[in-house]
N, CA, C and O atoms as a GROMACS GRO file, in nm:
protein
  416
    1MET      N    1 -13.305   0.781   4.116
    1MET     CA    2 -13.204   0.726   4.031
    1MET      C    3 -13.269   0.622   3.941
    1MET      O    4 -13.360   0.550   3.982
    2SER      N    5 -13.222   0.617   3.822
    2SER     CA    6 -13.282   0.525   3.727
    2SER      C    7 -13.231   0.384   3.753
    2SER      O    8 -13.126   0.363   3.813
    3PHE      N    9 -13.308   0.290   3.706
    3PHE     CA   10 -13.273   0.149   3.720
    3PHE      C   11 -13.140   0.119   3.653
    3PHE      O   12 -13.061   0.041   3.705
    4GLU      N   13 -13.116   0.179   3.540
    4GLU     CA   14 -12.991   0.155   3.467
    4GLU      C   15 -12.872   0.207   3.546
    4GLU      O   16 -12.767   0.143   3.545
    5ALA      N   17 -12.885   0.319   3.613
    5ALA     CA   18 -12.776   0.375   3.694
    5ALA      C   19 -12.747   0.284   3.812
    5ALA      O   20 -12.632   0.256   3.844
    6ILE      N   21 -12.854   0.238   3.876
    6ILE     CA   22 -12.835   0.146   3.990
    6ILE      C   23 -12.771   0.017   3.943
    6ILE      O   24 -12.681  -0.034   4.010
    7THR      N   25 -12.814  -0.036   3.830
    7THR     CA   26 -12.756  -0.158   3.775
    7THR      C   27 -12.609  -0.134   3.743
    7THR      O   28 -12.526  -0.221   3.766
    8GLY      N   29 -12.577  -0.017   3.689
    8GLY     CA   30 -12.437   0.017   3.657
    8GLY      C   31 -12.352   0.024   3.783
    8GLY      O   32 -12.239  -0.024   3.785
    9ILE      N   33 -12.407   0.085   3.888
    9ILE     CA   34 -12.334   0.097   4.014
    9ILE      C   35 -12.313  -0.041   4.075
    9ILE      O   36 -12.204  -0.072   4.122
   10VAL      N   37 -12.415  -0.122   4.075
   10VAL     CA   38 -12.404  -0.258   4.130
   10VAL      C   39 -12.301  -0.338   4.052
   10VAL      O   40 -12.221  -0.411   4.109
   11GLY      N   41 -12.304  -0.323   3.920
   11GLY     CA   42 -12.207  -0.392   3.836
   11GLY      C   43 -12.064  -0.345   3.865
   11GLY      O   44 -11.971  -0.426   3.870
   12ALA      N   45 -12.049  -0.213   3.883
   12ALA     CA   46 -11.916  -0.157   3.913
   12ALA      C   47 -11.868  -0.207   4.049
   12ALA      O   48 -11.750  -0.241   4.065
   13GLU      N   49 -11.959  -0.210   4.146
   13GLU     CA   50 -11.921  -0.261   4.278
   13GLU      C   51 -11.880  -0.408   4.270
   13GLU      O   52 -11.784  -0.449   4.335
   14ALA      N   53 -11.952  -0.485   4.192
   14ALA     CA   54 -11.920  -0.627   4.176
   14ALA      C   55 -11.783  -0.643   4.110
   14ALA      O   56 -11.703  -0.727   4.149
   15GLN      N   57 -11.759  -0.559   4.009
   15GLN     CA   58 -11.628  -0.565   3.942
   15GLN      C   59 -11.516  -0.524   4.039
   15GLN      O   60 -11.409  -0.584   4.039
   16ALA      N   61 -11.541  -0.422   4.120
   16ALA     CA   62 -11.442  -0.376   4.217
   16ALA      C   63 -11.413  -0.486   4.320
   16ALA      O   64 -11.298  -0.511   4.354
   17LYS      N   65 -11.520  -0.551   4.368
   17LYS     CA   66 -11.501  -0.660   4.464
   17LYS      C   67 -11.423  -0.774   4.401
   17LYS      O   68 -11.336  -0.834   4.464
   18ALA      N   69 -11.454  -0.804   4.276
   18ALA     CA   70 -11.382  -0.911   4.205
   18ALA      C   71 -11.236  -0.873   4.186
   18ALA      O   72 -11.147  -0.956   4.202
   19ALA      N   73 -11.210  -0.746   4.153
   19ALA     CA   74 -11.072  -0.700   4.135
   19ALA      C   75 -10.996  -0.707   4.267
   19ALA      O   76 -10.880  -0.748   4.270
   20VAL      N   77 -11.060  -0.666   4.376
   20VAL     CA   78 -10.996  -0.673   4.509
   20VAL      C   79 -10.969  -0.818   4.545
   20VAL      O   80 -10.861  -0.850   4.594
   21ALA      N   81 -11.065  -0.905   4.522
   21ALA     CA   82 -11.046  -1.046   4.554
   21ALA      C   83 -10.932  -1.106   4.471
   21ALA      O   84 -10.851  -1.183   4.523
   22ALA      N   85 -10.926  -1.069   4.342
   22ALA     CA   86 -10.819  -1.119   4.256
   22ALA      C   87 -10.684  -1.066   4.303
   22ALA      O   88 -10.584  -1.138   4.304
   23ALA      N   89 -10.682  -0.938   4.342
   23ALA     CA   90 -10.557  -0.878   4.391
   23ALA      C   91 -10.513  -0.945   4.521
   23ALA      O   92 -10.394  -0.972   4.539
   24GLU      N   93 -10.606  -0.973   4.610
   24GLU     CA   94 -10.574  -1.040   4.736
   24GLU      C   95 -10.521  -1.182   4.709
   24GLU      O   96 -10.425  -1.226   4.772
   25ALA      N   97 -10.584  -1.251   4.616
   25ALA     CA   98 -10.541  -1.386   4.583
   25ALA      C   99 -10.402  -1.382   4.521
   25ALA      O  100 -10.317  -1.466   4.552
   26ARG      N  101 -10.378  -1.284   4.434
   26ARG     CA  102 -10.246  -1.269   4.371
   26ARG      C  103 -10.140  -1.236   4.478
   26ARG      O  104 -10.029  -1.288   4.474
   27ALA      N  105 -10.177  -1.150   4.572
   27ALA     CA  106 -10.084  -1.112   4.679
   27ALA      C  107 -10.052  -1.233   4.767
   27ALA      O  108  -9.936  -1.254   4.803
   28LYS      N  109 -10.153  -1.312   4.800
   28LYS     CA  110 -10.130  -1.433   4.880
   28LYS      C  111 -10.038  -1.530   4.807
   28LYS      O  112  -9.949  -1.590   4.867
   29GLN      N  113 -10.062  -1.546   4.676
   29GLN     CA  114  -9.979  -1.636   4.596
   29GLN      C  115  -9.834  -1.585   4.590
   29GLN      O  116  -9.740  -1.663   4.601
   30MET      N  117  -9.819  -1.453   4.573
   30MET     CA  118  -9.684  -1.396   4.570
   30MET      C  119  -9.612  -1.417   4.704
   30MET      O  120  -9.493  -1.446   4.708
   31LEU      N  121  -9.687  -1.402   4.813
   31LEU     CA  122  -9.630  -1.424   4.945
   31LEU      C  123  -9.589  -1.569   4.964
   31LEU      O  124  -9.481  -1.598   5.015
   32THR      N  125  -9.674  -1.660   4.921
   32THR     CA  126  -9.643  -1.803   4.930
   32THR      C  127  -9.521  -1.836   4.845
   32THR      O  128  -9.433  -1.910   4.890
   33ASP      N  129  -9.515  -1.782   4.725
   33ASP     CA  130  -9.400  -1.805   4.637
   33ASP      C  131  -9.272  -1.751   4.699
   33ASP      O  132  -9.167  -1.816   4.695
   34ALA      N  133  -9.280  -1.632   4.756
   34ALA     CA  134  -9.162  -1.571   4.818
   34ALA      C  135  -9.116  -1.653   4.938
   34ALA      O  136  -8.996  -1.673   4.958
   35GLN      N  137  -9.210  -1.701   5.018
   35GLN     CA  138  -9.174  -1.785   5.133
   35GLN      C  139  -9.110  -1.915   5.087
   35GLN      O  140  -9.011  -1.960   5.146
   36SER      N  141  -9.164  -1.975   4.984
   36SER     CA  142  -9.108  -2.100   4.931
   36SER      C  143  -8.967  -2.077   4.877
   36SER      O  144  -8.876  -2.156   4.902
   37ALA      N  145  -8.950  -1.967   4.804
   37ALA     CA  146  -8.818  -1.936   4.750
   37ALA      C  147  -8.719  -1.907   4.862
   37ALA      O  148  -8.604  -1.950   4.856
   38GLY      N  149  -8.762  -1.835   4.964
   38GLY     CA  150  -8.675  -1.806   5.079
   38GLY      C  151  -8.636  -1.932   5.153
   38GLY      O  152  -8.520  -1.949   5.192
   39LYS      N  153  -8.732  -2.021   5.172
   39LYS     CA  154  -8.705  -2.147   5.241
   39LYS      C  155  -8.607  -2.232   5.161
   39LYS      O  156  -8.514  -2.291   5.217
   40ALA      N  157  -8.628  -2.238   5.030
   40ALA     CA  158  -8.536  -2.314   4.945
   40ALA      C  159  -8.396  -2.254   4.949
   40ALA      O  160  -8.297  -2.327   4.950
   41SER      N  161  -8.388  -2.122   4.950
   41SER     CA  162  -8.258  -2.055   4.956
   41SER      C  163  -8.187  -2.084   5.088
   41SER      O  164  -8.067  -2.110   5.089
   42VAL      N  165  -8.261  -2.081   5.197
   42VAL     CA  166  -8.202  -2.111   5.328
   42VAL      C  167  -8.155  -2.257   5.333
   42VAL      O  168  -8.046  -2.286   5.383
   43GLU      N  169  -8.237  -2.348   5.281
   43GLU     CA  170  -8.199  -2.489   5.280
   43GLU      C  171  -8.075  -2.512   5.195
   43GLU      O  172  -7.988  -2.592   5.232
   44ALA      N  173  -8.065  -2.444   5.082
   44ALA     CA  174  -7.947  -2.457   4.996
   44ALA      C  175  -7.824  -2.402   5.066
   44ALA      O  176  -7.716  -2.461   5.058
   45ALA      N  177  -7.839  -2.290   5.135
   45ALA     CA  178  -7.727  -2.231   5.209
   45ALA      C  179  -7.682  -2.324   5.322
   45ALA      O  180  -7.562  -2.338   5.346
   46CYS      N  181  -7.777  -2.385   5.391
   46CYS     CA  182  -7.743  -2.480   5.499
   46CYS      C  183  -7.669  -2.602   5.443
   46CYS      O  184  -7.571  -2.648   5.501
   47ALA      N  185  -7.717  -2.652   5.332
   47ALA     CA  186  -7.652  -2.769   5.271
   47ALA      C  187  -7.510  -2.733   5.227
   47ALA      O  188  -7.417  -2.812   5.247
   48LYS      N  189  -7.494  -2.616   5.169
   48LYS     CA  190  -7.360  -2.572   5.127
   48LYS      C  191  -7.269  -2.556   5.247
   48LYS      O  192  -7.153  -2.597   5.244
   49ALA      N  193  -7.321  -2.498   5.353
   49ALA     CA  194  -7.241  -2.478   5.475
   49ALA      C  195  -7.201  -2.613   5.535
   49ALA      O  196  -7.087  -2.628   5.581
   50GLU      N  197  -7.291  -2.709   5.536
   50GLU     CA  198  -7.260  -2.842   5.588
   50GLU      C  199  -7.151  -2.909   5.505
   50GLU      O  200  -7.062  -2.974   5.560
   51MET      N  201  -7.158  -2.894   5.373
   51MET     CA  202  -7.056  -2.952   5.285
   51MET      C  203  -6.921  -2.886   5.311
   51MET      O  204  -6.818  -2.954   5.318
   52GLU      N  205  -6.920  -2.754   5.325
   52GLU     CA  206  -6.796  -2.682   5.351
   52GLU      C  207  -6.738  -2.722   5.486
   52GLU      O  208  -6.617  -2.737   5.501
   53LEU      N  209  -6.825  -2.738   5.585
   53LEU     CA  210  -6.780  -2.779   5.717
   53LEU      C  211  -6.720  -2.920   5.713
   53LEU      O  212  -6.617  -2.945   5.776
   54ALA      N  213  -6.782  -3.010   5.641
   54ALA     CA  214  -6.729  -3.146   5.628
   54ALA      C  215  -6.592  -3.143   5.561
   54ALA      O  216  -6.501  -3.216   5.601
   55GLU      N  217  -6.577  -3.060   5.459
   55GLU     CA  218  -6.448  -3.048   5.389
   55GLU      C  219  -6.342  -2.990   5.481
   55GLU      O  220  -6.228  -3.036   5.482
   56LEU      N  221  -6.379  -2.888   5.559
   56LEU     CA  222  -6.284  -2.828   5.653
   56LEU      C  223  -6.243  -2.929   5.760
   56LEU      O  224  -6.126  -2.935   5.800
   57ARG      N  225  -6.338  -3.008   5.807
   57ARG     CA  226  -6.306  -3.112   5.908
   57ARG      C  227  -6.211  -3.215   5.848
   57ARG      O  228  -6.117  -3.260   5.914
   58ARG      N  229  -6.236  -3.254   5.723
   58ARG     CA  230  -6.149  -3.352   5.658
   58ARG      C  231  -6.008  -3.297   5.645
   58ARG      O  232  -5.911  -3.367   5.676
   59LYS      N  233  -5.996  -3.172   5.599
   59LYS     CA  234  -5.865  -3.111   5.584
   59LYS      C  235  -5.794  -3.095   5.718
   59LYS      O  236  -5.673  -3.117   5.728
   60ALA      N  237  -5.869  -3.057   5.820
   60ALA     CA  238  -5.811  -3.042   5.953
   60ALA      C  239  -5.761  -3.176   6.006
   60ALA      O  240  -5.656  -3.183   6.068
   61GLY      N  241  -5.838  -3.282   5.980
   61GLY     CA  242  -5.796  -3.416   6.022
   61GLY      C  243  -5.668  -3.459   5.952
   61GLY      O  244  -5.577  -3.515   6.014
   62GLU      N  245  -5.661  -3.433   5.821
   62GLU     CA  246  -5.540  -3.467   5.746
   62GLU      C  247  -5.419  -3.390   5.798
   62GLU      O  248  -5.311  -3.446   5.816
   63LYS      N  249  -5.439  -3.262   5.822
   63LYS     CA  250  -5.330  -3.178   5.871
   63LYS      C  251  -5.284  -3.225   6.009
   63LYS      O  252  -5.165  -3.230   6.038
   64ALA      N  253  -5.380  -3.260   6.094
   64ALA     CA  254  -5.345  -3.308   6.228
   64ALA      C  255  -5.267  -3.440   6.219
   64ALA      O  256  -5.170  -3.459   6.293
   65ARG      N  257  -5.308  -3.530   6.130
   65ARG     CA  258  -5.235  -3.656   6.114
   65ARG      C  259  -5.093  -3.631   6.063
   65ARG      O  260  -4.998  -3.694   6.110
   66ASP      N  261  -5.080  -3.540   5.967
   66ASP     CA  262  -4.947  -3.508   5.914
   66ASP      C  263  -4.858  -3.449   6.023
   66ASP      O  264  -4.742  -3.487   6.037
   67GLN      N  265  -4.913  -3.356   6.099
   67GLN     CA  266  -4.836  -3.294   6.206
   67GLN      C  267  -4.801  -3.395   6.315
   67GLN      O  268  -4.691  -3.392   6.370
   68ALA      N  269  -4.894  -3.484   6.346
   68ALA     CA  270  -4.867  -3.586   6.447
   68ALA      C  271  -4.756  -3.680   6.399
   68ALA      O  272  -4.670  -3.719   6.478
   69GLY      N  273  -4.758  -3.715   6.271
   69GLY     CA  274  -4.652  -3.800   6.216
   69GLY      C  275  -4.516  -3.732   6.222
   69GLY      O  276  -4.416  -3.795   6.258
   70ALA      N  277  -4.513  -3.604   6.187
   70ALA     CA  278  -4.387  -3.530   6.192
   70ALA      C  279  -4.339  -3.518   6.336
   70ALA      O  280  -4.220  -3.533   6.364
   71PHE      N  281  -4.430  -3.490   6.426
   71PHE     CA  282  -4.395  -3.477   6.567
   71PHE      C  283  -4.346  -3.609   6.623
   71PHE      O  284  -4.251  -3.614   6.701
   72SER      N  285  -4.411  -3.718   6.582
   72SER     CA  286  -4.371  -3.851   6.628
   72SER      C  287  -4.230  -3.883   6.580
   72SER      O  288  -4.149  -3.937   6.656
   73GLY      N  289  -4.200  -3.852   6.455
   73GLY     CA  290  -4.066  -3.874   6.401
   73GLY      C  291  -3.962  -3.794   6.477
   73GLY      O  292  -3.853  -3.843   6.508
   74GLU      N  293  -3.995  -3.670   6.506
   74GLU     CA  294  -3.903  -3.583   6.581
   74GLU      C  295  -3.878  -3.640   6.721
   74GLU      O  296  -3.765  -3.641   6.770
   75LEU      N  297  -3.985  -3.687   6.784
   75LEU     CA  298  -3.971  -3.744   6.918
   75LEU      C  299  -3.888  -3.873   6.916
   75LEU      O  300  -3.809  -3.898   7.006
   76GLU      N  301  -3.906  -3.953   6.813
   76GLU     CA  302  -3.825  -4.076   6.801
   76GLU      C  303  -3.677  -4.041   6.788
   76GLU      O  304  -3.592  -4.107   6.848
   77ASN      N  305  -3.647  -3.938   6.710
   77ASN     CA  306  -3.508  -3.895   6.696
   77ASN      C  307  -3.451  -3.846   6.829
   77ASN      O  308  -3.339  -3.880   6.865
   78ARG      N  309  -3.528  -3.767   6.900
   78ARG     CA  310  -3.482  -3.718   7.031
   78ARG      C  311  -3.465  -3.833   7.129
   78ARG      O  312  -3.371  -3.835   7.208
   79LYS      N  313  -3.558  -3.930   7.123
   79LYS     CA  314  -3.551  -4.045   7.212
   79LYS      C  315  -3.424  -4.126   7.183
   79LYS      O  316  -3.356  -4.170   7.275
   80ALA      N  317  -3.394  -4.145   7.057
   80ALA     CA  318  -3.273  -4.220   7.020
   80ALA      C  319  -3.148  -4.147   7.066
   80ALA      O  320  -3.052  -4.209   7.113
   81ALA      N  321  -3.148  -4.014   7.052
   81ALA     CA  322  -3.032  -3.936   7.095
   81ALA      C  323  -3.016  -3.945   7.247
   81ALA      O  324  -2.904  -3.961   7.297
   82LEU      N  325  -3.125  -3.935   7.319
   82LEU     CA  326  -3.118  -3.945   7.466
   82LEU      C  327  -3.077  -4.085   7.510
   82LEU      O  328  -3.002  -4.100   7.607
   83ARG      N  329  -3.125  -4.186   7.439
   83ARG     CA  330  -3.088  -4.323   7.472
   83ARG      C  331  -2.937  -4.345   7.452
   83ARG      O  332  -2.870  -4.406   7.535
   84ALA      N  333  -2.886  -4.294   7.341
   84ALA     CA  334  -2.743  -4.308   7.313
   84ALA      C  335  -2.661  -4.236   7.420
   84ALA      O  336  -2.559  -4.289   7.466
   85LYS      N  337  -2.704  -4.118   7.458
   85LYS     CA  338  -2.635  -4.042   7.562
   85LYS      C  339  -2.639  -4.117   7.694
   85LYS      O  340  -2.539  -4.125   7.766
   86ALA      N  341  -2.756  -4.173   7.726
   86ALA     CA  342  -2.772  -4.246   7.852
   86ALA      C  343  -2.685  -4.372   7.853
   86ALA      O  344  -2.625  -4.405   7.956
   87GLU      N  345  -2.678  -4.442   7.741
   87GLU     CA  346  -2.596  -4.563   7.735
   87GLU      C  347  -2.448  -4.529   7.752
   87GLU      O  348  -2.374  -4.602   7.818
   88ALA      N  349  -2.407  -4.417   7.692
   88ALA     CA  350  -2.267  -4.375   7.709
   88ALA      C  351  -2.240  -4.341   7.855
   88ALA      O  352  -2.134  -4.376   7.907
   89ARG      N  353  -2.329  -4.274   7.919
   89ARG     CA  354  -2.312  -4.240   8.060
   89ARG      C  355  -2.319  -4.364   8.148
   89ARG      O  356  -2.251  -4.372   8.250
   90LEU      N  357  -2.402  -4.460   8.108
   90LEU     CA  358  -2.414  -4.583   8.187
   90LEU      C  359  -2.281  -4.656   8.191
   90LEU      O  360  -2.240  -4.705   8.296
   91GLU      N  361  -2.215  -4.664   8.079
   91GLU     CA  362  -2.084  -4.732   8.076
   91GLU      C  363  -1.984  -4.657   8.161
   91GLU      O  364  -1.904  -4.720   8.231
   92LYS      N  365  -1.986  -4.524   8.157
   92LYS     CA  366  -1.896  -4.445   8.242
   92LYS      C  367  -1.926  -4.470   8.389
   92LYS      O  368  -1.835  -4.489   8.470
   93ALA      N  369  -2.056  -4.469   8.422
   93ALA     CA  370  -2.096  -4.490   8.561
   93ALA      C  371  -2.056  -4.628   8.608
   93ALA      O  372  -2.007  -4.644   8.721
   94ALA      N  373  -2.075  -4.729   8.524
   94ALA     CA  374  -2.037  -4.865   8.562
   94ALA      C  375  -1.886  -4.873   8.584
   94ALA      O  376  -1.840  -4.937   8.679
   95ALA      N  377  -1.809  -4.810   8.498
   95ALA     CA  378  -1.664  -4.811   8.514
   95ALA      C  379  -1.624  -4.740   8.642
   95ALA      O  380  -1.533  -4.785   8.712
   96LEU      N  381  -1.692  -4.629   8.674
   96LEU     CA  382  -1.662  -4.555   8.796
   96LEU      C  383  -1.694  -4.638   8.919
   96LEU      O  384  -1.617  -4.638   9.015
   97VAL      N  385  -1.807  -4.709   8.918
   97VAL     CA  386  -1.846  -4.795   9.030
   97VAL      C  387  -1.743  -4.906   9.047
   97VAL      O  388  -1.700  -4.935   9.158
   98VAL      N  389  -1.707  -4.968   8.939
   98VAL     CA  390  -1.610  -5.078   8.946
   98VAL      C  391  -1.478  -5.025   9.000
   98VAL      O  392  -1.414  -5.090   9.083
   99GLU      N  393  -1.436  -4.909   8.954
   99GLU     CA  394  -1.309  -4.851   8.999
   99GLU      C  395  -1.311  -4.822   9.148
   99GLU      O  396  -1.212  -4.845   9.217
  100ARG      N  397  -1.423  -4.772   9.198
  100ARG     CA  398  -1.433  -4.740   9.340
  100ARG      C  399  -1.437  -4.866   9.424
  100ARG      O  400  -1.382  -4.870   9.534
  101ILE      N  401  -1.502  -4.970   9.373
  101ILE     CA  402  -1.508  -5.095   9.448
  101ILE      C  403  -1.369  -5.158   9.453
  101ILE      O  404  -1.326  -5.208   9.557
  102VAL      N  405  -1.301  -5.156   9.344
  102VAL     CA  406  -1.169  -5.219   9.337
  102VAL      C  407  -1.068  -5.140   9.419
  102VAL      O  408  -0.981  -5.200   9.484
  103ASN      N  409  -1.076  -5.012   9.418
  103ASN     CA  410  -0.979  -4.928   9.490
  103ASN      C  411  -1.007  -4.923   9.639
  103ASN      O  412  -0.918  -4.880   9.712
  104ASP      N  413  -1.116  -4.962   9.688
  104ASP     CA  414  -1.145  -4.958   9.831
  104ASP      C  415  -1.094  -5.076   9.901
  104ASP      O  416  -1.110  -5.088  10.022
   0.00000   0.00000   0.00000
């Protein structure tokens, strides 16, 4: 083989090695970029989920306070009705006791 052919082959091999090295470097960079983008996407999704969770907790707290207030008002009304009924019965019971004591 002539010197020029060997030099051409060596040059081609060097170019091929350089192309493979460049392709490997490009592939590594693409992988790194994809991992970075994926990580950023996951972090953004987590942050969004945390914000949504905080908002849901706030709304649930407000709803619970509103329901507790309504329930408290309802219980106060029932308590007042029961108290009025009990006071009316107390007067009847006192009159009945007095009547039995006096009649004996």
